[in-house]
C-alpha positions in Angstrom: -16.9 -20.6 13.7 -17.2 -24.1 15.1 -17.5 -24.9 18.7 -14.3 -26.5 20.1 -14.7 -28.6 23.2 -10.9 -28.8 23.8 -10.9 -25.0 24.0 -13.9 -24.8 26.2 -12.3 -27.3 28.7 -9.0 -25.3 28.6 -10.9 -22.0 29.3 -12.8 -23.6 32.2 -9.5 -24.7 33.7 -7.9 -21.3 33.2 -10.9 -19.3 34.5 -11.2 -21.6 37.6 -7.5 -20.9 38.3 -8.0 -17.1 38.4 -7.3 -15.4 41.7 -10.2 -13.6 43.4 -10.9 -10.3 41.8 -9.1 -11.2 38.5 -10.9 -11.6 35.1 -10.1 -13.5 32.0 -9.9 -11.2 29.0 -10.1 -12.9 25.6 -6.5 -13.6 24.4 -4.8 -16.3 22.4 -4.8 -19.6 24.1 -2.5 -22.2 22.6 -3.2 -22.4 18.8 -6.5 -20.5 19.2 -6.6 -16.8 18.3 -8.2 -14.2 20.5 -11.3 -14.0 18.2 -11.9 -17.8 18.7 -11.4 -17.4 22.5 -13.8 -14.5 22.6 -16.5 -16.5 20.7 -16.1 -19.4 23.1 -16.3 -17.2 26.1 -19.6 -15.8 24.6 -20.9 -19.4 24.2 -19.9 -20.4 27.7 -21.7 -17.3 29.1 -24.8 -18.2 27.1 -24.7 -21.8 28.5 -24.3 -20.4 32.1 -20.9 -22.0 32.6 -19.2 -18.7 33.4 -20.1 -15.3 34.8 -19.4 -12.6 32.3 -19.3 -8.8 32.1 -19.2 -6.7 29.0 -16.2 -4.5 28.3 -16.9 -1.6 25.9 -13.6 -0.5 24.3 -13.6 2.9 22.7 -12.4 1.5 19.4 -14.5 -1.6 18.8 -17.4 -3.9 19.6 -18.2 -5.0 23.1 -16.1 -7.9 24.5 -17.3 -10.5 27.0 -14.9 -10.9 29.9 -15.1 -14.0 32.1 -15.3 -13.2 35.8 -15.5 -16.8 37.1 -17.2 -20.1 36.9 -20.9 -20.6 37.8 -22.0 -23.6 39.8 -22.9 -25.2 36.5 -19.4 -24.5 35.2 -17.8 -26.1 38.3 -20.0 -29.2 37.9 -19.1 -29.6 34.3 -15.4 -29.1 34.9 -15.5 -31.6 37.8 -16.5 -34.2 35.3 -13.9 -33.4 32.7 -11.0 -32.0 34.7 -8.7 -35.1 34.7 -7.3 -35.9 31.3 -8.4 -39.6 31.6 -12.0 -38.6 32.4 -12.0 -36.2 29.5 -10.6 -38.7 27.0 -13.0 -41.4 28.2 -16.1 -39.2 27.9 -15.0 -37.9 24.5 -14.5 -41.4 23.1 -17.8 -42.6 24.6 -19.8 -39.7 23.1 -18.1 -40.0 19.7 -18.9 -43.7 19.6 -22.4 -43.3 20.9 -23.7 -40.2 19.2 -20.9 -39.1 16.8 -20.2 -35.9 18.6 -20.0 -34.0 21.9 -22.8 -31.9 23.3 -23.2 -30.2 26.6 -26.0 -32.5 27.7 -23.9 -35.5 26.5 -20.9 -34.4 28.6 -23.1 -33.8 31.6 -24.8 -37.2 31.4 -22.0 -39.4 30.1 -20.8 -42.0 32.5 -17.6 -41.5 34.3 -14.5 -43.5 33.4 -14.8 -45.3 36.7 -18.4 -46.3 36.1 -17.6 -47.5 32.6 -14.7 -49.6 34.0 -16.9 -51.0 36.7 -19.6 -51.9 34.2 -17.0 -53.7 32.1 -15.7 -55.6 35.0 -18.9 -56.2 37.0 -19.0 -59.9 36.3 -21.9 -59.8 33.9 -21.9 -62.6 31.5 -23.6 -62.7 28.1 -25.7 -65.7 27.4 -26.0 -67.5 24.1 -29.1 -65.5 23.1 -27.5 -62.1 23.8 -29.1 -61.5 27.3 -26.8 -60.4 30.1 -26.8 -62.4 33.3 -25.2 -61.5 36.6 
């Protein structure tokens, strides 16, 4: 199964919105089946984005249940919460590296800083050097 950053972002938003004491049990989210959601919860737990516990149903394999976001998860979500931020970072990473990674999302410039850099008054000289 392939990692889906759209689903990861949606899960971060839903898990953050949980009331105290509630848990997120893998279930269909949008067009994503419960199996895909479960896999992504497992990945997010491995990356220390969410706190998880294992549920051991009597009729199947253990299932990871999200209990809440970690500090790392909150930090990542803060950088991609707004749709404009998310779209800008995705476009930047696709253009720069051809794909999205956790480290790339964490280190990508914000939409505001990209806009500031574009409008900072820097001028390019005839030899390609940038002058302020």
